[in-house]
C-alpha positions, 0 to 999 in steps of 0.5 A: 716969751721972750721976756720970760726967756722961753724959746719961741715955739713954731707952731704947726697946722691947726696948733694956733687954734688948739691954743686959743679955742674955748672948747680946748681950754674948757675941756683942760679946766673941766679935767682938773675940776673933775679930779678935785670934785672926786677928791672933795666927794671922798672927804665929804663922805668921811666928814658925814661918817665923823658927824654920824658918830659925833651926833650919835646918829643911826646906822639904819639909813646906811644899811644895805636893805635900804639901798638894794630896794632902790638899786642906784649904783652910787647910793649903794657904793656911799653907803657901804663906804660910810659903814666901813668907816664907822665899823668897829665903833661904838657910837652910831646907833643900831646895826644889822644885828642890834636894835637901835637904842633910841626910836624912832631911828631917824636923824635929820636928812643931811645925815640920813640921806647921805647915801641918796645924795653923795651917791647921786653925785657920784653918779653925775661925776661918773656921767661927767668923767665919761664926757670929758674923757671922750672930749680929751681924745676928740678932734675938735678943730675945724675944718677937718681934713680927711685925706685918708687912703681907701680902706681907711674907715674915714676915707672920703671918696670925693676930691675936696677932702675938707669938712667944715663941721662943728666939732669945736662947739663946747656944748658937752663940756658946757653941760658937764661943767654945769652938772658938776657945778650943781652937785658940788654946790649941793654937796657943800650945802649938805655939809654946811647943814651938818656943821650947823647941827654940830655947833647948834646945841638944840640940834647937836644931842648934847655937844657943847654949844659952838663946840666949845666949853666956855668959862664965861657964857657968851664970850668965846664964840668957838666954831660960830665964825667957821659956820658963818664962813661955810654958810657964805661960801655955800651962798656964793656956790648957789650963785655960781651954779646957775647954768652957763650953758642956757646962755648964748650971745651971737657974735661974728656978725651972726655967723656964730649965732649960738655958743656953748659958754662952756669955758665960763661953765668951767671957770665957774666950776673951778670957783665952786670947788674952791669955795666948797673945798673950804666948806668940807674942810670946816666940816672936818675940823668941826667934826674932829672937835665934836667926835673928840668931845663926844669920846671924852664926855661919854668915858667921863660919864661912864666912869663917874655915873652909876647905872641907876640914875640912867635906868630910872629916867623914863624911856621917853625922856631919855636922851641920845646920851642917856641911851649911849651910856646905858648901851656901853654899860649894858655891853661892857664897851668903852666909847670908840670911833670907827675904823675910818673915823679914828684914822681921820681923827689922827690925821686931822690931829696931826695936821693941827700939831703945833697950833694951840689946841681948840675946844679945851675947857674952860675956854676964855678967849677966842681963837683965830681959826683960819690957821686951823681950817687952812691946815685941814684944808691942805690935808684935803688938797694933799689927799693925805686924810682920804689915803689914811682913812681908806687905808684903815678900812682897806678900800682902794683909793681910786 
C-alpha cells in the first residue's frame, strides 16, 4: 500500500478475517460471475433466434402450447422471448395461425430444445441468485458474539456470549458456482452446435459452406476457424466444470478436515464465463453473416425466379429454401427478419463498422477474424446488443 501511495487502513475487529476469508472472496467473485452469466444467457437467446431464422427453422417448438404442458417457468419465459425476437419476421416457419411449410416441423435439438435448455439455465441461475443474495447479507465470520439486550430475537441468556460455529464454511457458494459452471458450459456447448450447423453446408439448409462464397473453392476458410475456436473453448469449459465442491483436503492438523473449495469453484466459474462469452460472440457473428446472406439470397430468388419451377418440384424433394420462396411468392411478402433479430443485425453491423466486410462474394482471401469476434464480444460485454434488441421488442432488460 505504501508503494502505491495508499494510506494505511487500520482494521477493526474481525475486518482482517473479512479481507482474507475464502468464503468472503468466493461470494464476491460469485456475485460478479452471476451478473455476467445472466447477461450471457440473454445474448444466447438472441443468438438462437438469429440462427432459427438463418436456418429457416420452425416456430412450433416455441409455441406456448408446448411450454404450458410442462410448466417449467424458465422454459416458458425463454420461448416467449424468442418468439418476440422473430415476431414480424417471414423466415421462421409456421405460427399459431399458419401451418408449417415443411413437414415434419422438427429442427435439430440445438434449436428445437432452446426453451427447455436455456429455460433450465434460467431456473438454475435464479436458484444461484437466491443463495448469493443471502450470502451477501450474511454474517460469515467466526466466532460470533451475541452480546445483545433482552428482548432482542438473538439475545443469548448465558454469560459466555461467544459462539464458535461454521458460518465461514463456503459450501453454499461452492455448490452455487458448481451449478453455474455446469449450466454455462452447457450454454456454450449448445451455442457451438448452432455455429457448426451454420457453417456446415449439409446442415445449414442452403447457406454457403463456411458462410463464405468462394471464387476458388477450398482456398478461403471463411468461418471455419472461428468454429474451431468455439469448439476448443467449449472443451476447456467442460474440463473446468468438474465440481470443485466434491473435493476436500484436510488442513490445520485435521481441525479443518472438510473444506468447501468455494473459492476454486468461483474462480473456475469466472474462467468458464470468459470462455463461453467468446463462444456466444462467435455465434452472434456467424448468425449475423448467415442471416444477412439468407435475406439477400431469398430476395434474389424471388426477383429472378418464376413460380413454376418451384411448384413443379415434387413435395418430397423440396428444400426449405424452395418452400421459403414459395411461401413468400404465395403471400406476396418480402424476406424480413424479426423485430428483435433485425435490431441485432443493425447493432452487430454498427459494431463491425470500419472493418473489411466478411462474406462478400466472391471471396478470394481469408480474413483475420479475431478483430470481428472482438468487436462482437465487446458489444456483448457492454450489453449494447441486448439493450437494442429488448427495446425493439418492448422487453424489460432486467
